[in-house]
N, C-alpha and C positions, 0 to 999 in steps of 0.2 A: 422570096416565103414559102417552103415546103410547107403547104394546109390542105387535108383529104378529109371530107368525112362519107359515107355509107351506112344509109338505115336498111332490114330487110327481116321480115316474119320469119321465126323460126316453131316449126313446130318439135319442139322439145319442152316441157314444162322448164317454169322459170329457175327450181331449184338445180335441174340435169346444166342450165345452160350455165351456171355462177360455178356450179363445179367444174364445168370444162374453163373458165378464165382460171379460177385456182390453180388447175391443172397445167391450162398454156402457159405465166405466170411460173413458175416450179417447172416443168417438163415440157421447155416450146418444142421442141422436136417435129412433134406431129400436128400442132396445130397451125402453124410459120407457113406459109406457099417457098420455104427459102432452106436452101441443106444447113443446119447448126454446124460448125465446124468446133466450136469450143463454147464450153457453158458452165456458169460456176455458180454458185449463190451463195458469197461474203457476210452475207452478215441479215440475224434474222431478228424482225420486231414484231411487238405483239398484234401491227396492224399491216404490216408488211414482209417486205423482202429487200435485201440491195443485191443485186445480181450484174453478169458479166451478160453478155456475148456478143459470140463473131458468127460470121458468114462470109463468106465469099467478099461478097459489095462492101459489108460492114461489119463495125467493130463501136462496141456500145456498153458502157456501165448507165442504171438503172435504178433510183431508189420505186419500187415497185409499193401502191399503198391499195391496199383492198380494202372497199367502202358497201360491206354488203347490204345495210338498211338504202343507200343512192344507188345501189348496180352497180360498184362503177369500182375497174380494175385500173390504175394510174399508173404505167408509165413515164415515171419523170428525164429526162438526162442530166446524167451527173457529169459533170467536170469535162463537156465531149469540148474537144477545141473547135469545134464549127456553128454549132448548135445547140441553145436550148428549149427548152419545152417540152412538151408529154407529146405521149400515144394514149390514148381511152377507151378501152371497151367499153361496155357496158348497156344493159339487161334494163330491157322500162315494158309494162305492163301494154300487155295491144290494147287496141280501137279498135274501131267497125272495119276500118283499113284494111285490120292487118285482121278479121274475121275470129278477135279474141285471143290471138297465138301470143306470145311474150316478142316484141323490139329490141333489135339486137345493135346498136353502134358501134362503129370503129371513127375514130377519129385521131388525128394523125396533125397535132396546131404546132410547128418548132420556127423557130428564130436564129437566120442569121449573126454570130458575133459579130460578122465586121462588115461590110459593101463585099468586101471580093471571095465572101463563102463559099458563096452559092458555085460557083466558077469554079475552086480549087474539085483534084479529079477525087478526092474523098464523101463528097460529095453528091454526086451519081446517083447513090443508092436512096438516100433522102430525098432527094427532086420525083426521082422514079416511084418508089414510096407512096409519093402523099396524091398519085397523081388519079384523081379517081376512080379511074379503071382498077390502079392499085388494088386502093382500096377495098374497092367492093371483091376485088379476087379473091382478096384476105379476110370478110366478110363469108365471102360463099364457099369460101373452105370451108369455117365454120358452121357454117349452114349443113354443108352435106354433111360431115363426120357424125355432128347432130341424127341429123335426119337418118342419116341409114342408121345408128343405132337400132333410134326404134322401128323402124322397120324387120333389124335384125332381130330385137327383143317381140315385137308381133306375129313373125314368123315361128319364134322357139315354143 
């Protein structure tokens, strides 16, 4: 059962993090630590999009829902042959431990549709991407992008 979650403070405004989440949903190439081979938006909705994404290791269609009030972007698998579930990006207000910086959490929670699904060769990406270190790598990649942006802006 692929599940992973990771949270870290990011030295950027909540608004900038939210903009990056929206950009990541529509233009994932910069934000995910995989080479995107194919990407297409099939439909647009008032609260999100239906997108298809392919890398060398995975292919999926996702219903992406934007909820700015909750600070979440949820990528729900659509008609995947092996798994059902979601990947979620969330920004929330920082607390004392984060020094007041916004917290960004990525969660991957997918469940196999059959008892054999996890053993299928196409399941490898899900098993790997849900590992704690892989989820952390994805969040830290976003953190690096946003904090480098802030540092570049401060130098200008």
